[in-house]
DSSP file (Angstrom, degrees, kcal/mol; ACC not computed):
  #  RESIDUE AA STRUCTURE BP1 BP2  ACC     N-H-->O    O-->H-N    N-H-->O    O-->H-N    TCO  KAPPA ALPHA  PHI   PSI    X-CA   Y-CA   Z-CA
    1    1 A M              0   0    0      0, 0.0    19,-1.9     0, 0.0     2,-0.5   0.000 360.0 360.0 360.0 141.0    0.0    0.0    0.0
    2    2 A L  E     -A   19   0A   0     17,-0.2     2,-0.5    20,-0.1    17,-0.2  -0.968 360.0-162.6-121.0 127.7    1.2    3.5   -0.9
    3    3 A K  E     -A   18   0A   0     15,-3.0    15,-2.4    -2,-0.5     2,-0.5  -0.936   7.8-165.0-108.4 132.8    0.2    6.7    0.9
    4    4 A I  E     -A   17   0A   0     -2,-0.5     2,-0.5    13,-0.2    13,-0.2  -0.976   5.9-175.5-121.0 123.4    0.8   10.0   -0.8
    5    5 A T  E     -A   16   0A   0     11,-2.2    11,-3.2    -2,-0.5     2,-0.5  -0.977  11.8-152.9-117.7 130.7    0.7   13.3    1.0
    6    6 A I  E     -A   15   0A   0     -2,-0.5     2,-0.6     9,-0.2     9,-0.2  -0.905   8.3-169.6-107.1 124.5    1.1   16.5   -0.9
    7    7 A I  E     -A   14   0A   0      7,-2.7     7,-2.9    -2,-0.5     2,-0.5  -0.956   8.9-155.3-116.0 116.1    2.5   19.5    0.9
    8    8 A D  E     +A   13   0A   0     -2,-0.6     2,-0.3     5,-0.2     5,-0.2  -0.786  19.1 168.8 -94.5 129.2    2.3   22.8   -0.9
    9    9 A G        -     0   0    0      3,-2.5    34,-0.1    -2,-0.5    -2,-0.0  -0.769  47.5-103.9-126.7 175.9    4.7   25.6   -0.1
   10   10 A S  S    S+     0   0    0     -2,-0.3     3,-0.1     1,-0.2    -1,-0.0   0.803 119.7  24.1 -73.4 -27.6    5.6   28.9   -1.6
   11   11 A T  S    S+     0   0    0      1,-0.2    33,-2.0    32,-0.1     2,-0.3   0.523 128.7  22.8-113.9  -9.3    8.9   27.6   -3.1
   12   12 A E  E     - b   0  44A   0     31,-0.3    -3,-2.5     2,-0.0     2,-0.5  -0.992  53.9-143.1-153.1 157.9    8.2   23.9   -3.4
   13   13 A Q  E     -Ab   8  45A   0     31,-2.8    33,-2.4    -2,-0.3     2,-0.5  -0.999  26.3-155.8-120.9 127.3    5.7   21.2   -3.6
   14   14 A R  E     -Ab   7  46A   0     -7,-2.9    -7,-2.7    -2,-0.5     2,-0.7  -0.887   9.7-158.8-110.3 131.0    6.6   18.0   -1.7
   15   15 A L  E     -Ab   6  47A   0     31,-2.9    33,-2.7    -2,-0.5     2,-0.7  -0.934  13.5-159.3-103.6 111.3    5.2   14.6   -2.4
   16   16 A V  E     -Ab   5  48A   0    -11,-3.2   -11,-2.2    -2,-0.7     2,-0.5  -0.832   7.7-162.9 -94.6 117.5    5.7   12.5    0.7
   17   17 A L  E     -A    4   0A   0     31,-2.6    34,-0.7    -2,-0.7     2,-0.4  -0.884   9.6-179.6-108.1 128.2    5.6    8.8   -0.1
   18   18 A E  E     +Ab   3  51A   0    -15,-2.4   -15,-3.0    -2,-0.5     2,-0.3  -0.991  48.6   3.4-128.7 130.5    5.0    6.1    2.5
   19   19 A G  E    S-Ab   2  52A   0     32,-2.6    34,-2.5    -2,-0.4    35,-1.0  -0.759 103.5  -5.7 105.6-148.3    4.9    2.4    2.0
   20   20 A R  E     - b   0  54A   0    -19,-1.9     2,-1.2    -2,-0.3    35,-0.2  -0.750  45.2-150.1 -98.0 128.4    5.5    0.3   -1.1
   21   21 A L  E     + b   0  55A   0     33,-3.2    35,-1.8    -2,-0.4    38,-0.4  -0.718  57.0 118.3 -93.7  83.3    6.0    1.7   -4.6
   22   22 A T    >>  -     0   0    0     -2,-1.2     3,-0.8    33,-0.2     4,-0.8  -0.908  60.1 -48.2-140.9 163.9    4.5   -1.2   -6.5
   23   23 A E  T 34 S+     0   0    0      1,-0.3    36,-0.0    -2,-0.3    35,-0.0  -0.485 113.9  23.0 -67.3 148.6    1.6   -1.9   -8.9
   24   24 A P  T >4 S+     0   0    0      0, 0.0     3,-1.3     0, 0.0     4,-0.3  -0.973 120.1  58.2 -89.4   3.6   -1.3   -1.1   -8.7
   25   25 A D  T X> S+     0   0    0     -3,-0.8     4,-1.1     1,-0.3     3,-0.9   0.665  87.9  78.4 -69.2 -15.6   -0.6    1.8   -6.4
   26   26 A L  H 3X S+     0   0    0     -4,-0.8     4,-2.9     1,-0.3    -1,-0.3   0.771  80.3  67.9 -66.4 -24.4    1.8    3.5   -8.8
   27   27 A S  H <> S+     0   0    0     -3,-1.3     4,-2.1     1,-0.2    -1,-0.3   0.878  99.0  51.4 -62.5 -35.0   -1.2    4.8  -10.8
   28   28 A A  H <> S+     0   0    0     -3,-0.9     4,-2.4    -4,-0.3    -1,-0.2   0.898 111.1  47.6 -66.6 -39.9   -2.0    7.1   -7.8
   29   29 A L  H  X S+     0   0    0     -4,-1.1     4,-2.6     2,-0.2    -2,-0.2   0.916 111.0  50.4 -66.8 -43.0    1.6    8.3   -7.8
   30   30 A Q  H  X S+     0   0    0     -4,-2.9     4,-2.2     1,-0.2    -2,-0.2   0.892 112.2  48.0 -62.0 -39.1    1.6    8.9  -11.5
   31   31 A S  H  X S+     0   0    0     -4,-2.1     4,-2.5    -5,-0.2    -2,-0.2   0.915 111.7  49.1 -66.8 -43.4   -1.7   10.9  -11.2
   32   32 A A  H  X S+     0   0    0     -4,-2.4     4,-2.4     1,-0.2    -2,-0.2   0.892 112.1  49.5 -63.3 -39.1   -0.3   12.9   -8.3
   33   33 A W  H  X S+     0   0    0     -4,-2.6     4,-2.5     2,-0.2    -2,-0.2   0.913 109.8  50.7 -66.0 -43.1    2.9   13.7  -10.3
   34   34 A K  H  X S+     0   0    0     -4,-2.2     4,-1.3     1,-0.2    -2,-0.2   0.933 112.7  46.3 -60.2 -45.9    0.8   14.7  -13.3
   35   35 A D  H  X S+     0   0    0     -4,-2.5     4,-1.0     1,-0.2    -2,-0.2   0.901 111.2  52.8 -62.5 -41.2   -1.3   17.1  -11.1
   36   36 A A  H >X S+     0   0    0     -4,-2.4     4,-1.2     1,-0.2     3,-0.9   0.920 105.4  53.8 -61.7 -44.1    1.9   18.5   -9.5
   37   37 A R  H 3< S+     0   0    0     -4,-2.5     4,-0.4     1,-0.3    -1,-0.2   0.835 107.3  51.5 -61.8 -31.9    3.5   19.3  -12.8
   38   38 A T  H 3< S+     0   0    0     -4,-1.3    -1,-0.3    -3,-0.2    -2,-0.2   0.708 118.5  36.5 -78.3 -18.6    0.5   21.3  -13.9
   39   39 A T  H << S+     0   0    0     -4,-1.0    -2,-0.2    -3,-0.9    -1,-0.2   0.419  91.4  90.8-112.9   0.7    0.5   23.4  -10.6
   40   40 A L    ><  +     0   0    0     -4,-1.2     3,-2.1     1,-0.2     2,-0.3   0.899  50.2 169.9 -66.0 -42.9    4.2   23.8   -9.9
   41   41 A G  T 3  S-     0   0    0     -4,-0.4    -1,-0.2     1,-0.3    -2,-0.0  -0.529  78.1 -18.9  62.6-124.5    4.8   27.0  -11.8
   42   42 A T  T 3  S+     0   0    0     -2,-0.3    -1,-0.3     2,-0.1    -2,-0.1   0.431 114.5 108.5 -93.1  -0.1    8.3   28.1  -10.7
   43   43 A R    <   -     0   0    0     -3,-2.1   -31,-0.3    -4,-0.1     2,-0.2  -0.351  69.6-117.3 -75.6 157.7    8.4   25.9   -7.6
   44   44 A N  E     -b   12   0A   0    -33,-2.0   -31,-2.8    -2,-0.1     2,-0.6  -0.608  17.7-134.2 -86.5 152.9   10.5   22.7   -7.2
   45   45 A C  E     -b   13   0A   0     25,-0.4    27,-2.4    -2,-0.2     2,-0.5  -0.960  22.3-168.9-108.9 120.9    8.9   19.3   -6.8
   46   46 A L  E     -bc  14  72A   0    -33,-2.4   -31,-2.9    -2,-0.6     2,-0.6  -0.926  10.3-152.5-111.9 130.9   10.6   17.3   -4.0
   47   47 A V  E     -bc  15  73A   0     25,-3.2    27,-2.4    -2,-0.5     2,-0.7  -0.912   9.5-154.0-105.9 116.0    9.8   13.6   -3.5
   48   48 A D  E     +bc  16  74A   0    -33,-2.7   -31,-2.6    -2,-0.6     3,-0.2  -0.808  19.8 171.5 -96.0 113.4   10.3   12.5    0.1
   49   49 A L  E >   +     0   0A   0     25,-1.7     3,-1.6    -2,-0.7    28,-0.6   0.105  39.0 118.0-108.7  20.3   11.1    8.8    0.3
   50   50 A R  E 3  S+     0   0A   0      1,-0.3    -1,-0.2    24,-0.2   -32,-0.1   0.859  85.5  35.7 -55.4 -36.9   12.0    8.6    4.0
   51   51 A N  E 3  S+b   18   0A   0    -34,-0.7   -32,-2.6    -3,-0.2     2,-0.4   0.126  82.8 124.8-109.8  20.6    9.2    6.2    4.7
   52   52 A A  E <   -b   19   0A   0     -3,-1.6   -32,-0.2   -34,-0.3    25,-0.2  -0.691  36.2-174.7 -76.5 130.2    9.2    4.2    1.4
   53   53 A T  E     +     0   0A   0    -34,-2.5     2,-0.3    -2,-0.4   -33,-0.2   0.670  63.0   7.3-102.9 -20.1    9.6    0.6    2.5
   54   54 A F  E     -b   20   0A   0    -35,-1.0   -33,-3.2     2,-0.0     2,-0.4  -0.948  53.1-166.0-162.9 139.8   10.0   -1.1   -0.9
   55   55 A I  E     -b   21   0A   0     -2,-0.3   -33,-0.2   -35,-0.2     2,-0.1  -0.966  13.8-164.7-131.8 115.9   10.4   -0.1   -4.6
   56   56 A D     >  -     0   0    0    -35,-1.8     4,-2.4    -2,-0.4     5,-0.2  -0.256  42.9 -86.3 -88.9-175.8    9.9   -2.6   -7.3
   57   57 A Q  H  > S+     0   0    0      1,-0.2     4,-2.3     2,-0.2     5,-0.2   0.866 129.6  50.8 -62.2 -37.5   11.0   -2.3  -11.0
   58   58 A S  H  > S+     0   0    0      2,-0.2     4,-1.9     1,-0.2    -1,-0.2   0.871 110.3  50.8 -68.7 -34.0    7.8   -0.5  -12.0
   59   59 A G  H  > S+     0   0    0    -38,-0.4     4,-2.4     2,-0.2    -2,-0.2   0.893 108.8  51.8 -65.7 -40.3    8.4    1.9   -9.1
   60   60 A E  H  X S+     0   0    0     -4,-2.4     4,-2.6     2,-0.2    -2,-0.2   0.922 108.8  50.1 -61.1 -44.3   11.9    2.5  -10.2
   61   61 A R  H  X S+     0   0    0     -4,-2.3     4,-2.3     1,-0.2    -1,-0.2   0.902 110.4  50.3 -61.8 -40.3   10.7    3.3  -13.8
   62   62 A T  H  X S+     0   0    0     -4,-1.9     4,-2.3     2,-0.2    -1,-0.2   0.922 111.4  47.5 -64.1 -43.7    8.1    5.7  -12.4
   63   63 A L  H  X S+     0   0    0     -4,-2.4     4,-2.5     2,-0.2    -2,-0.2   0.887 110.7  52.2 -65.4 -38.8   10.8    7.5  -10.2
   64   64 A L  H  X S+     0   0    0     -4,-2.6     4,-2.5     2,-0.2    -1,-0.2   0.912 109.4  49.3 -62.5 -42.1   13.1    7.7  -13.2
   65   65 A E  H  X S+     0   0    0     -4,-2.3     4,-1.4     2,-0.2    -2,-0.2   0.921 110.9  50.0 -62.0 -43.4   10.4    9.3  -15.3
   66   66 A M  H  <>S+     0   0    0     -4,-2.3     5,-2.7     1,-0.2    -2,-0.2   0.903 109.8  51.3 -61.7 -41.1    9.7   11.8  -12.6
   67   67 A K  H ><5S+     0   0    0     -4,-2.5     3,-1.9     1,-0.2    -2,-0.2   0.934 108.1  51.4 -60.8 -46.5   13.5   12.6  -12.4
   68   68 A R  H 3<5S+     0   0    0     -4,-2.5    -1,-0.2     1,-0.3    -2,-0.2   0.794 109.1  52.5 -61.0 -27.3   13.6   13.2  -16.1
   69   69 A E  T 3<5S-     0   0    0     -4,-1.4    -1,-0.3    -5,-0.2    -2,-0.2   0.287 132.2 -87.3 -95.5   9.8   10.7   15.5  -15.8
   70   70 A G  T < 5S+     0   0    0     -3,-1.9   -25,-0.4     1,-0.3    -3,-0.2   0.404  74.7 144.9 109.9  -2.8   12.3   17.6  -13.0
   71   71 A A      < -     0   0    0     -5,-2.7     2,-0.3    -6,-0.1    -1,-0.3  -0.368  32.5-153.0 -67.9 148.6   11.6   16.0   -9.7
   72   72 A R  E     -c   46   0A   0    -27,-2.4   -25,-3.2    17,-0.0     2,-0.4  -0.879   9.3-136.3-117.4 155.9   14.2   16.0   -7.0
   73   73 A F  E     -cd  47  91A   0     17,-0.6    19,-1.9    -2,-0.3     2,-0.3  -0.928  22.5-178.7-121.4 135.9   14.5   13.4   -4.2
   74   74 A I  E     +cd  48  92A   0    -27,-2.4   -25,-1.7    -2,-0.4   -24,-0.2  -0.900  51.7  13.0-132.4 157.8   15.1   14.1   -0.6
   75   75 A A        +     0   0    0     17,-0.6     2,-0.2    -2,-0.3    -1,-0.1   0.816  69.5 175.0  54.3  44.5   15.6   12.3    2.8
   76   76 A C        -     0   0    0     16,-0.8   -26,-0.2    -3,-0.1    -1,-0.2  -0.581  28.6-121.8 -81.2 143.6   16.1    8.8    1.4
   77   77 A G     >  -     0   0    0    -28,-0.6     4,-3.3    -2,-0.2     5,-0.2  -0.249  35.2 -95.7 -72.1 171.6   16.9    6.0    3.8
   78   78 A V  H  > S+     0   0    0      2,-0.2     4,-2.4     1,-0.2     5,-0.2   0.928 123.6  43.7 -58.5 -50.1   20.1    4.0    3.3
   79   79 A S  H  > S+     0   0    0      2,-0.2     4,-2.2     1,-0.2    -1,-0.2   0.929 117.5  45.0 -64.4 -45.3   18.5    1.1    1.4
   80   80 A T  H  > S+     0   0    0      2,-0.2     4,-2.7     1,-0.2     5,-0.2   0.908 111.6  53.6 -64.8 -41.9   16.4    3.4   -0.7
   81   81 A T  H  X S+     0   0    0     -4,-3.3     4,-2.6     1,-0.2    -2,-0.2   0.931 109.8  47.6 -58.4 -47.0   19.4    5.7   -1.4
   82   82 A N  H  X S+     0   0    0     -4,-2.4     4,-1.6    -5,-0.2    -1,-0.2   0.912 112.1  49.8 -60.7 -43.9   21.5    2.8   -2.6
   83   83 A Q  H  X S+     0   0    0     -4,-2.2     4,-0.6     1,-0.2    -2,-0.2   0.922 114.1  44.4 -62.2 -44.4   18.7    1.5   -4.8
   84   84 A L  H ><>S+     0   0    0     -4,-2.7     5,-2.7     1,-0.2     3,-0.9   0.859 107.3  57.9 -72.3 -34.6   18.2    4.9   -6.4
   85   85 A E  H ><5S+     0   0    0     -4,-2.6     3,-1.0     1,-0.3    -1,-0.2   0.856  99.8  59.5 -62.4 -32.7   21.9    5.6   -6.8
   86   86 A Q  H 3<5S+     0   0    0     -4,-1.6    -1,-0.3     1,-0.2    -2,-0.2   0.791 107.8  46.9 -61.7 -27.0   22.0    2.4   -8.9
   87   87 A L  T <<5S-     0   0    0     -3,-0.9    -1,-0.2    -4,-0.6    -2,-0.2   0.475 124.1-105.4 -92.3  -4.3   19.5    4.1  -11.2
   88   88 A G  T < 5S+     0   0    0     -3,-1.0     2,-0.6    -4,-0.5    -3,-0.2   0.650  77.2 134.8  88.0  16.2   21.4    7.4  -11.3
   89   89 A I      < -     0   0    0     -5,-2.7     2,-0.4    -8,-0.1    -1,-0.3  -0.886  41.9-153.0-100.8 123.9   19.1    9.3   -8.9
   90   90 A Q        -     0   0    0     -2,-0.6   -17,-0.6    -3,-0.1     2,-0.4  -0.769   6.4-156.2 -96.2 140.6   20.8   11.3   -6.2
   91   91 A C  E     -d   73   0A   0     -2,-0.4   -17,-0.2   -19,-0.1     2,-0.1  -0.908  17.4-120.8-114.6 143.4   19.0   12.0   -2.9
   92   92 A K  E     -d   74   0A   0    -19,-1.9   -16,-0.8    -2,-0.4   -17,-0.6  -0.463  21.7-129.0 -73.1 155.2   19.7   14.8   -0.5
   93   93 A D  S    S+     0   0    0    -18,-0.1     2,-0.3   -19,-0.1    -1,-0.1   0.775  80.9  22.1 -78.6 -27.7   20.8   13.8    3.0
   94   94 A S  S    S-     0   0    0    -19,-0.1   -19,-0.2     3,-0.0    -1,-0.1  -0.922  75.5-109.5-142.2 163.4   18.3   15.8    4.9
   95   95 A V        -     0   0    0     -2,-0.3     2,-0.0   -21,-0.1   -47,-0.0  -0.802  40.7-113.3 -93.5 129.7   15.0   17.6    4.7
   96   96 A P        -     0   0    0      0, 0.0     2,-0.3     0, 0.0    -1,-0.0  -0.359  34.0-120.1 -59.6 139.5   15.1   21.4    4.8
   97   97 A K        -     0   0    0     -2,-0.0    -3,-0.0     1,-0.0     0, 0.0  -0.625  20.1-138.1 -83.8 140.5   13.5   22.8    7.9
   98   98 A H        -     0   0    0     -2,-0.3     2,-0.1     1,-0.0    -1,-0.0  -0.807  22.4-112.7 -97.0 137.3   10.6   25.1    7.5
   99   99 A P              0   0    0      0, 0.0    -1,-0.0     0, 0.0     0, 0.0  -0.399 360.0 360.0 -65.2 145.2   10.3   28.2    9.7
  100  100 A R              0   0    0     -2,-0.1    -2,-0.0     0, 0.0     0, 0.0   0.439 360.0 360.0 -91.4 360.0    7.5   28.0   12.2
């Protein structure tokens, strides 16, 4: 199961992904990404994979497509970071803090 939370900010839109990036849940991620791209404007899209527990090959393909279309990836765990680096996707080490 995949949970997607969208956090809109003035300079970025963050897609927080929790759970497994596998079929058939990837259609929800693809739809969320499509919607994000239409509303981004000049903002960055950051994909937060801190709580992703598993990414299969179809999930990898989806993330690669998102990368090619401008997504950036943040806060990946060790296992996820290694998997994505094998695909040529770099993750930032930490999540920027938001002022309160």
